[in-house]
C-alpha angles and dihedrals in degrees: 000000000000113000113234112228113249092228094061118124122181141186117222124218089259089060097253122130129232135185136199115237134209093276100077117247091013112132132203121199107216091182122211098355111229090350094295128123102222140208097189150339126234139187109235131181117320089013093291116164119238127187131193115210126217086260091055091254113152125218139171119218113251093208096243104072105291145088123235106213118234098219093177093056091050092077083097124049100227134191093205149343133226133181120218116217087256090062098253113142115223125196137193114214126217089259094056095258125137132231143171125222117235144155092287098042134260115357106207116225093179123210096357116225089345094295129117104218144212095194149330131232137182127218123216091272092057094251111147123232126191133198113207131215089260089056093255122143128220137181116219108233130153091355100306142074113271131189106263091193096238102152133266102291120124104229140207094191144357131202142161131238125223088272091053096250112151114237128183150182113230121217087260089063090252122138122235131191117200112239099188097270107035144353115285103217109230092178124210109338113224086357093291128140102227136215102174143020125202129183113212113220115250114265 
């Protein structure tokens, strides 16, 4: 049995949020966190928690039970956000295009590397990974998407835990953890069909 990290938060396909708790494999349903129906959660600068709602609205968690909407960032309807180690915020638009957030708003980089994307992620070394709309996975190297050799699953999303281990959500809503050679199928945690995984930084 693969143990589920205690700092794992997840967004279900109905937009509610759940979290693992100290008793391994115990699961708590947090409902619609802050009253928002979510697509995803992301770690921003200074470990701030960002959420993207199902309408593409973006918010920052205020620490006491609510979201502060980032109206300037809502000039794009986005699927997701990811922060590179250098502090740059990246977003994937609803058309699968990619942008970076800067002082003048979103800089549209278009269909990045020729792929229409579901999402982006960065590993601990700052290398960017992308999941395409067909569930394919690429690693951005030398200006193009390369095969990262992460098994044969078709994915909805990819992320990395604090130890650098890749985790994913398959297109069936099941969770996988990379064991060095293949995806170990964790299944539907708490009986949920997942859309997003988020590893909360250790306190």
